[in-house]
C-alpha positions as CSV (number, residue, x, y, z in Angstrom):
1,X,0.4,-0.2,-0.3
2,X,1.7,3.4,-1.1
3,X,1.8,5.9,1.9
4,X,1.8,9.6,1.4
5,X,4.0,12.1,1.4
6,X,3.3,15.2,4.1
7,X,2.2,18.7,2.4
8,X,4.9,20.2,3.2
9,X,6.9,18.0,0.9
10,X,4.2,17.6,-1.5
11,X,4.3,21.1,-2.0
12,X,8.2,21.3,-2.5
13,X,7.9,18.4,-4.9
14,X,4.8,20.7,-6.9
15,X,7.2,24.1,-6.6
16,X,10.3,21.9,-7.8
17,X,8.2,20.9,-10.7
18,X,7.0,24.0,-11.6
19,X,10.8,25.1,-11.7
20,X,11.6,22.6,-14.1
21,X,9.2,23.6,-16.1
22,X,10.3,27.0,-16.6
23,X,13.6,26.1,-17.2
24,X,12.4,23.7,-19.9
25,X,10.9,26.5,-21.5
26,X,13.8,29.0,-21.3
27,X,16.0,26.3,-23.0
28,X,13.1,26.1,-25.8
29,X,13.5,30.0,-25.6
30,X,16.5,30.2,-26.0
31,X,16.4,27.8,-28.7
32,X,14.2,29.5,-30.7
33,X,15.7,32.6,-30.4
34,X,19.3,31.0,-30.9
35,X,17.5,29.9,-34.6
36,X,16.4,33.5,-35.3
37,X,19.9,34.9,-34.5
38,X,21.5,32.5,-36.6
39,X,18.9,33.2,-40.0
40,X,19.4,37.2,-39.3
41,X,23.2,36.4,-39.0
42,X,23.0,34.6,-42.5
43,X,20.4,37.3,-44.0
44,X,23.0,40.0,-42.5
45,X,25.6,38.2,-44.5
46,X,24.1,37.9,-47.8
47,X,22.9,41.7,-47.4
48,X,26.5,42.7,-46.2
49,X,27.8,40.8,-49.7
50,X,25.6,42.8,-52.3
51,X,26.1,46.0,-50.3
52,X,30.0,45.2,-50.9
53,X,29.5,44.0,-54.5
54,X,27.2,47.5,-55.0
55,X,29.7,49.7,-53.6
56,X,32.4,48.1,-55.8
57,X,30.6,48.4,-59.1
58,X,29.6,52.0,-58.3
59,X,33.4,52.5,-57.6
60,X,34.4,51.4,-60.6
61,X,31.8,53.2,-62.8
62,X,32.7,56.6,-60.8
63,X,36.0,55.8,-61.8
64,X,35.4,55.0,-65.3
65,X,33.9,58.3,-65.7
66,X,35.7,60.6,-63.2
67,X,39.0,59.4,-63.0
68,X,40.8,58.7,-59.8
69,X,39.0,60.7,-56.9
70,X,38.3,61.2,-53.6
71,X,34.6,61.6,-52.7
72,X,33.3,63.7,-50.1
73,X,30.7,61.3,-48.4
74,X,28.8,64.5,-46.8
75,X,28.5,66.8,-49.9
76,X,29.0,64.3,-52.7
77,X,31.7,66.3,-54.6
78,X,34.6,64.8,-55.4
79,X,38.3,66.1,-55.8
80,X,40.8,64.8,-58.6
81,X,43.6,63.1,-57.0
82,X,45.7,64.2,-60.2
83,X,44.0,67.0,-61.6
84,X,44.9,67.5,-65.1
């Protein structure tokens, strides 16, 4: 025949089970967050590669049209490095 635990032991075990459930929920939440971060990192890497390629293409076009110049990013004016 099974014997009963005292109420204080029952409450302690219930509290323990709730805390373990909280730990499991946090582990799941962190796992999902990690997957989300990994996806964002991948997307950022792809976007960075796109921006780098675009920067190179624009730089080549500007060099072709204006020669070797320095561009002020605030005013978008340029100064020729080797004025003619």
